[in-house]
N, C-alpha and C positions, 0 to 999 in steps of 0.2 A: 315802322309801320307794320311790317310783317310779324314781328313779335307781339305787338299790340293786338293785331287781328286774330292771331291764334289763341291768345289769352281770352279774347271774347268768345271764340269758338268753344274753348274748354269750359268757360263759366256758364254759357247758355245752352250748350249741347247742340248748337247750330253753327255751321261754318260761316265765319265772317269773311269779307272780301277785301283783299289788299290790291289796289289799283296802282300800277306803276308804268312809267314811260319805257321806251325801248332802250336797248344797249345797257349802259351802266345802271339804269333804273331797275331792270330785272336782275342784273348781276349782284346788286347790293341786297337783294332779298334772299340769295341762296343760303346764307347762314341761317336765316329764319325758317326757310322752307325745310332745311335739313333738321333743324331743331323740332319743328312740328311733327315731321315724320318719325323721328327717333322717339319722341315723347308720346306719340299717339294723340295729337291734338289736331282738330280739323281746321283747315284754312284753305281758301281758294285765292290764288294770285292770278290776276288778269293783267297781261302786259301787252302794250302796243309794240309793234315791230315795223320794220321798213316794208315798203311795198313789195309784193312778191315778184313783180317784173324788174325790180332793181337788185335782187339778190346777187351776191358775188361781184357787184359792180362798184362797191364802195359807197353805199347809200348812207344817209345821215344816221349815226348811231347803229349801224348794221352790226349784228352779232348773231351767231347760231343759237338763238335763245331756246328753242325747243330742245335741242341736244344738251344745252347747258343745264336746263332745269330737270331733265329726265332722271339724273342720278339722285336727286334730292326729294323726289315726289313719288307718291303712289301712282299717279297718272298724269300724263302730259298730252295735250292735243292742240292742234291749230285748226281753227274753223276755215274751211276753204271758200265758203260763200256766206253771205248774210243769212240766207235761208237755213243754213246748217247750225247757226249759233244756238238756237234753243236746245237742240239735242246735245251739243257739247256742254252747255250749262247744266242740263239735267244730269248728265253722267258725272260731271264734276261734283255736284252736290251729293249725289248718291255715293260716289267713290270716296269722298272725303270722310264720310261717316260710317259706311258699312264695314263690317269686320273690325279691324283695328283702325281707328281714325288716323288721318294724316293730311299731308299737303297735296294739292292739285294745282297744276298750272294750265291756263288757257291762253294761247297766243292769238292776238288779233292783228293781222297785217294792216298797214296804213291804208291800203287801197280799199279795205272794207270800211274803215272808219269814215272815209270821205265819200262813201257811196250810199245810195238809197235803194229800197226794194219795196214793192207793193205789199203792205201788211197782209192783205187778204190772201196772198199767195204763199205766205209762210205757214208751213205745217207745224202746228203746235204739238208739243209732246205731253204725255200724261204726267201728272204729278205723282210723286212717290212719297211714302211716309219717311220722316226724318229719323228713322232708327232701323236697325237690322231686325228682321223677323226673328223672334226669340226661338231658341232650340235648346234641347237638353240631351245629355248623353244617353245611350241605350241602358235599359234596365240592368243588364248584366254588369255593365261597367259601374253603375251606381252601387250595386251590391258589393263589388270588389272594394270600393272606397269605404263603404260602411263597415265592412269586415275589418279593414285596417284601423279605422277609428275606434271601433269597439275593443280591439286587442291592444291598443296603444297604452303604454305605461306613462309616457311623457308627451302627450299631444300638444300641438301648438298650431294656431291659425295665424297666417300672415296675410294681411289685407293690403292690397296695392291700389294704385290710383285707377287701374282698369275697372275696378268695381263700380265707379260712378257712371260708366257708360251703359250699364244695364238700366233699363227704364225704371225698375223698382228695386235695383240692387241694394242701395243703402238700407232701405226698410227691411228687405228680406234678410240681409246679413245681420242686422240688429236682432231680428227675431230668432235667427239661427243661433247666435252666440248666447242669447238669454235662455233659449230652450235646451241647449246642449251643455252649457256651463263650461265650454272650452276656453282656455286662456288665449288671448290674441295679441298680436303685435302689428301695428300699422307701419307701412313704409312711410317715408316723408310725404309722398303724394297721396297716400291712403289715409292720412290723419283726418278724423272727423267722420269717415264713413260709418264707423261705430264710435261714439264719443270717447275721447281720451279720458273722460271722467268715469267711464264705465268701470265697475269693480273688477272686471276680468281683464282689463287692459294692463299689461305688464311691460309697457314700453321702458320704464326705468331699469328693468332687468334684461334689456335686449341681448347683450352679449352672453349672459348666462343662459337665457332661453334658447338662443340659436345653438349654442354649444352642446346643450344637454338633451334637446328634444329628439325623440325617436321616431315620431310620425308628424309630418308637417302638412297641413292643408294650405296650399298656396293659392290664394284667391286674387286673380287679376294682377299679379306681380310677376316680375321676371327675375330669374337667377343671374343677374348681371353684377356689375361691380358694387351696386348699392347693397346687395345681399351677398357679397363676397363670393359670387359664382356658385354658391351652394356647396362649397368644398371645405375639407379640413384645412386648418384646425378650427375654423369658425363653426363648422357643422360636424356632426358625427359622420364617420366614414360610411356607416351603414344606415343612415337616416332614410326613412321612406317618404317619398314626395308624392302627395296627391294634389294634382294641379288642375285648377279650373281656368280655362282661357278660351277666348273666341278665335285665337290664332293657333292652328295646329303646329306651326313651325316653332312655337315656343316650347313644346314638349321635348324632353331629353336634351335641353340646352345646358351644357356644361356638366350635368349629372343626369343619370337615368331617371326618368319619371316612372314611379312605381305604378300609379294609376292615372292615365291622362283623361281628363274630363272635358271634352270639347263641347262647348255650348255657352249660352247666355249665363252670365255669372249669377244674377239674381235668381233666375228660374232653376238653375242647377242646385244652388244652395237650398232653395225651397223644396226641391225634389228630395234632396238628402235629408232634410228635416222631417219630411213626411215619412220617408222610408225608415228613419230611425225610431219612429213610433214611441216617442216620449223618452228615449234613452237619454240619460244625463250623466256626464262625467262626475266621478266621485268628488263631492265638495270638500271632504276632509283629507284628500290624498296628500301624500308626502310631496308630490310634485307641485301642487298648487301652493302648499305651505312654503316650500323652498323658493318658489317664484316671488311670492308676496314678501318674504323676508328679505330677499335680495333687492327687490324694488324699494322696500321701506328704507333699507340702508342707503341706497343711492339717492333717494329723495331727501333724506336727512343731510347728506353731503351737499346736495344742490342748495338746500335751504340755508345751510351755513354760509355758503358763498353769497347767496342772495341777500342775506342779512348783514353782510360785511360792508359797511359804508366807508371804509378807509380809502384814502387816495394813493395811487390812481385807482379809480373805480373799476372793478372787474366786470366782465360781461354779465354775469348773473345778477349782480346788484343793479346794473343799468337796465336790465330787462324787467326787474320786479315791478316798477310802476306801470310799465307797458302791459304786463300780465294782468295786473289789477284792472286796468282799463278794458282789456279784452274780455275779461270774465263778466263784465257788465254790458258789453256792446257787441253787436253782430257786425263785424267789419271784415274787409278783405285785407290780408297781410301780404305785402311784397317783400321778400326777404332775400338778401344777396350777400355773398362773402363767406368764406369757408367757416370761420369760427362763428360769425353772425348766424349763419344758417344752422350749424350743428347745435349750438347752445340755444338758439331760438326755438328749435323743434322741441327741446327739453322744457324750456321755460314757458312757452306759449301754447296752452292746450286748445284743441279744436273739438267742438261738439257738433259741428255740421261739416259736410264735405264741401269741397271747392271753395274754401276760404283762405287758401294759402297758395301763393305763387313763388316758387324759388327756382334754383338753377336746374333741377330735374336731372334726367339721365344724361343729357348732353352738356350740362355744366355751363349753360349760357343764358338761361331764361331770365334770371334776375337782372343781369346787366342790361339786357335789351329793354325789359319792362321799366327799369329804373328811370329810363329816359323817355321811352315811347308812351308811357301812360301818365 
């Protein structure tokens, strides 16, 4: 239930609610809560608990639920009275979405569940917009990033799943890529933010691009294991990282961030595009030609596998009819299993964001969804 709820939160940009009973009910959500927080997906878990006057006395399904959930959530609270519930819910909604999205837990003791309170005496709270107020980095920082992009010999844009949380992020990123002519590489969760079919998508040349790029614009992605921590031999030892993120703690993670751009991803990209004033990366550069040649070679290898119908059927051949179906239909793909995910990302193109659910950063998403949804 918790995995399904966070998937709904990711797909709709609004936190879904997972309602569970006390004790083991809450304990069985902890893996899902951790997954949501690590992957940056909003979910609110509401758990019943034993009556407050029965604490430490061996009440039915008694467990220190608030303390148990705290390690796995952005925010945890227990409503002390019925009148306080609206403020706890408001903060839960806001906290699950603002900054980097994640999990929130609200504990409701049993004595509140079985109590009543005059509605007219409950002080309602103000509603808040379901998105963080957009912001952009200072002018001087934007200019530092622009200078690095202009001087780059082998630039690369890496687009992560954080890009979809910006209200206009996908549209602004598509405009940025088209206007600048910069080659881009999506992370697994960033597929579709800019279509995989875009001529500047060099995903088939992923290893070559990461290894050779001298300046990387990292957009809503983290330098964790998915991107090999940004370190050699997968990356150049002296690669320059220009990183856009809403979470300042992500800067200088594993490698030094050359230019940290703290702000809304879409609005920051839009500001960069405006400041570049029509600048366009050289269309006939040796770098772009090398990327395209490497991508072409790898595509041909994949297609040779896909067209091989001998038994036992290989993964690529099994995916071929699925790919043909996806090219004609807008569907949501749930993909799980090491080879299944890796080859599926290669074989199944995405032209829209939020159309793919797989294991993600925590490595558990697909398993939970395979059964929960």
